[in-house]
BABAKE-925164 format. One record per residue (C-alpha): residue in three letters; x negated, y, z. Coordinates in pm, whole numbers, padded with zeros to 5 digits, always signed. Last residue first. Layout:
ALAXYZ;...
end
This chain:
GLY-04888+20849+06612;PHE-05262+20794+06632;LEU-05356+20900+06981;VAL-05017+20888+07153;THR-04916+20569+06974;SER-05251+20411+07054;LEU-05203+20501+07420;LYS-04859+20338+07422;ARG-05005+20025+07266;ARG-05275+20026+07533;THR-05002+20041+07797;ALA-04833+19729+07661;ALA-05160+19535+07643;VAL-05258+19651+07991;TRP-04925+19538+08135;PRO-04962+19200+07962;ASP-05303+19147+08131;GLU-05567+19021+07884;LEU-05770+19343+07912;GLY-05803+19302+08287;THR-05676+19529+08563;ALA-06012+19693+08635;GLU-06098+19729+08267;PHE-05757+19873+08182;ILE-05786+20117+08473;GLN-06126+20231+08346;LEU-05978+20276+07999;LEU-05702+20491+08147;LYS-05957+20699+08337;ALA-06156+20759+08017;ARG-05837+20865+07836;ALA-05762+21120+08108;ALA-06121+21246+08126;GLY-06150+21316+07753;GLU-06442+21556+07787;ASN-06264+21763+08055;TRP-05960+21810+07832;GLU-06012+21660+07486;ARG-05684+21465+07477;ASP-05482+21775+07555;ALA-05104+21736+07597;ALA-05072+21380+07466;VAL-05375+21268+07667;MET-05230+21428+07980;ARG-04892+21266+07922;LEU-05065+20929+07889;LEU-05252+20993+08214;THR-04930+21063+08403;GLU-04759+20757+08253;ALA-05057+20540+08348;ALA-05071+20656+08710;ALA-04695+20620+08759;ASP-04704+20269+08613;ARG-05014+20179+08818;GLU-04853+20260+09150;GLY-05082+20039+09359;ALA-05207+20309+09594;ALA-05538+20335+09405;PHE-05336+20381+09086;ALA-05130+20659+09240;ALA-05433+20834+09390;ASN-05620+20855+09060;ALA-05306+20962+08873;PHE-05228+21228+09136;ALA-05576+21378+09113;LEU-05559+21368+08733;GLN-05226+21555+08726;ALA-05344+21818+08974;GLU-05663+21877+08773;MET-05462+21899+08452;ASP-05233+22173+08582;ALA-04967+22198+08310;PRO-04717+21988+08505;ARG-04755+22210+08814;GLU-04461+22134+09047;ALA-04450+21761+08970;ALA-04828+21722+09003;ALA-04829+21912+09332;ALA-04543+21698+09466;ARG-04719+21375+09377;LEU-05043+21500+09533;ALA-04859+21585+09854;ALA-04684+21249+09864;LEU-05015+21070+09806;GLU-05172+21264+10092;SER-04883+21177+10325;ASP-04906+20809+10235;GLU-05281+20806+10300;PRO-05495+20787+09991;LYS-05649+20489+09808;ASP-05983+20597+09657;LYS-06137+20265+09759;ALA-05902+20099+09509;LEU-06077+20255+09210;ALA-06421+20140+09322;LEU-06290+19792+09403;ALA-06132+19748+09060;THR-06450+19873+08892;ARG-06663+19629+09091;ALA-06432+19344+08994;ARG-06452+19438+08626;GLU-06829+19458+08650;LEU-06846+19108+08800;LEU-06815+18929+08467;PRO-07129+19111+08350;ASP-07342+18882+08572;ALA-07611+19077+08758;ALA-07508+18960+09104;VAL-07492+18599+08982;ALA-07837+18625+08824;GLY-08005+18722+09148;GLU-07809+18795+09463;LEU-07452+18836+09586;SER-07371+18919+09949;GLY-07273+19279+09875;LEU-07002+19171+09632;VAL-06838+18946+09890;GLN-06873+19208+10165;GLU-06709+19473+09945;ALA-06412+19246+09880;GLU-06383+19179+10253;ASP-06383+19551+10328;LEU-06123+19611+10056;ARG-05861+19370+10186;GLY-05573+19557+10021;ALA-05425+19240+09872;LEU-05501+19365+09521;VAL-05861+19430+09626;LEU-05888+19081+09776;ALA-05756+18934+09452;ARG-06003+19136+09243;VAL-06289+19015+09463;LEU-06172+18653+09441;GLY-06141+18669+09063;ALA-06492+18813+09032;ILE-06627+18535+09253;VAL-06453+18272+09039;GLU-06588+18419+08716;ALA-06936+18448+08865;ASN-06954+18079+08962;ASP-07219+18045+09234;PRO-07003+17887+09506;ALA-06837+17640+09267;LEU-06624+17386+09457;GLU-06587+17597+09773;LEU-06528+17898+09548;ILE-06222+17724+09403;GLN-06060+17725+09747;MET-06140+18094+09796;PHE-06001+18165+09448;ILE-05666+18008+09536;SER-05635+18188+09873;ALA-05726+18521+09712;ALA-05463+18469+09443;ARG-05199+18393+09706;GLU-05288+18707+09899;GLY-05304+18925+09588;ASP-04959+18833+09458;GLY-04917+19090+09178;GLY-04787+18843+08922;ALA-05095+18894+08706;LEU-05309+18808+09009;ALA-05111+18490+09076;GLU-05153+18390+08712;GLU-05526+18462+08733;GLY-05553+18226+09032;MET-05371+17949+08846;ALA-05587+18005+08539;ILE-05894+17967+08760;LEU-05763+17631+08878;PRO-05683+17518+08524;THR-06036+17611+08405;LEU-06230+17473+08702;ASP-06315+17137+08547;GLN-06467+16949+08841;GLN-06842+16910+08854;PRO-07000+16569+08814;GLU-07175+16470+09139;ALA-07527+16596+09183;GLY-07844+16388+09184;ASP-08006+16596+08912;ALA-07797+16905+08839;GLN-07475+16868+08643;VAL-07405+17170+08425;PRO-07057+17312+08478;LEU-07131+17624+08270;GLN-07112+17992+08370;THR-07372+18021+08646;LEU-07610+17792+08456;LEU-07581+18006+08144;GLN-07689+18322+08325;ASP-07986+18152+08488;LEU-08081+18001+08152;THR-08092+18346+07993;GLN-08312+18488+08269;LYS-08534+18181+08260;LEU-08593+18213+07887;GLN-08676+18581+07908;SER-08912+18527+08203;GLU-09098+18244+08027;THR-09146+18448+07713;ARG-09017+18386+07359;ALA-08646+18447+07412;ASN-08567+18545+07052;THR-08482+18190+06952;LEU-08263+18119+07255;ASP-07933+18116+07065;ALA-07665+18030+07319;VAL-07376+17785+07372;PRO-07450+17544+07088;GLN-07205+17252+07113;GLY-07247+16885+07207;GLN-07133+16921+07566;PHE-07391+17193+07622;ILE-07665+17294+07379;ALA-07903+17589+07424;TYR-08058+17670+07089;VAL-08412+17730+06962;THR-08529+17809+06610;PRO-08906+17809+06563;ILE-08875+17812+06275;SER-08681+17962+05989;ARG-08357+17897+05801;VAL-08197+17637+06031;GLN-07838+17590+05914;PHE-07761+17367+06216;GLN-07643+17090+05983;SER-07945+17157+05762;ALA-08181+17096+06053;ILE-08007+16764+06124;PHE-08045+16658+05760;GLN-08410+16767+05746;GLU-08505+16551+06043;GLU-08866+16457+05969;ASP-08974+16791+05826;VAL-08753+16984+06070;ASN-08916+16816+06372;VAL-08643+16824+06636;LYS-08741+16874+07001;ALA-08525+16813+07307;LEU-08586+16983+07642;VAL-08379+16916+07954;VAL-08201+17142+08204;GLY-07992+16999+08491;LYS-08098+17225+08776;ASP-08363+16978+08893;ALA-08525+17003+08550;TYR-08543+17382+08565;ASP-08918+17415+08629;GLU-08992+17129+08385;ALA-08774+17285+08114;VAL-08942+17620+08173;LYS-09288+17465+08144;GLU-09204+17267+07830;LEU-09045+17567+07660;VAL-09346+17786+07732;PRO-09592+17517+07623;THR-09402+17474+07292;LEU-09383+17844+07201;ALA-09741+17877+07073;LYS-09711+17555+06875;CYS-09389+17679+06715;PRO-09550+18015+06634;GLY-09818+17825+06437;CYS-09578+17612+06231;TRP-09760+17336+06037;GLU-09650+17058+06275;ALA-09286+17163+06254;TRP-09023+17298+06497;PHE-08653+17305+06588;ASP-08623+17326+06967;LEU-08302+17223+07144;ILE-08291+17326+07510;VAL-08029+17088+07649;LEU-07805+17186+07940;LYS-07704+16862+08107;THR-07372+16681+08163;MET-07245+16610+07812;SER-07571+16752+07678;PRO-07750+16423+07740;GLU-07514+16255+07488;ALA-07551+16519+07216;VAL-07928+16566+07229;THR-08146+16252+07226;LYS-07885+15980+07163;ARG-07651+16179+06939;PHE-07944+16322+06744;ARG-08088+15977+06686;ASP-07746+15848+06575;VAL-07702+16145+06341;ALA-08042+16079+06183;LYS-07954+15712+06142;GLN-07629+15807+05972;GLU-07819+16042+05741;ASP-08060+15767+05643;LEU-07774+15523+05572;ASN-07570+15763+05359;LEU-07304+15980+05516;GLY-06930+15979+05441;MET-06833+15953+05808;SER-07111+16037+06058;ALA-06948+16328+06239;MET-07157+16569+06449;
end
């Protein structure tokens, strides 16, 4: 929050905010509560916030309260329209709106999710390393089709951040790409609590589910032949597409599914398009191959 162009009172307000909220949030997750003495719901929420903050103190969570009557400038900067308004602040920026989390269980569930995604420094812990460039390195190896190298990278990152859902998801996807399905399944099966429920892991689970359908070479050859001999047989085409993707032939799988959509997009309640979308999810929507294939699908659907 900049202080240039402010009057003296506003500068003082910014300095107070910097000291009580912005600076602690550089390493901690700050629960920022906007309240007022006359606000009944605020008084009801205060004990809940205080208890949760106390329970999560050793995980790097702190509570900061801003009285909107005394700090009108700060409240206006956050565009507070009603109270209580509650935000989670990390490194000076709001990372979640906690206003609707009015119960202890709701607050803790949201905090658990945030703590798995943010490098919050717990009490007595060393500052966490920025994982972004390391994760990018692993994703680059995945995009290049090198599952073994990607798995090695994500395993090293996991030593630094054992509860990071993004890292775990990357490791699972790398193990799947490398054909190490049993290991991928073991990683997913070992997860508990908020990490296991993190939406980032759905893509990894989808990738594993698709890969577990991988056929034997002879079975894939038979399915390929059946699809070639019976181009109008949708069941044969879908069976080959499923097997081809599981065997790592995503181009063959996608082209088969695109032909199916072009021939009859409504067949079996849109099964071909649904399978394509599942493949996109498993591969990753940011993958260049997915982007190119989605353009092809759009052309088929909309001309």
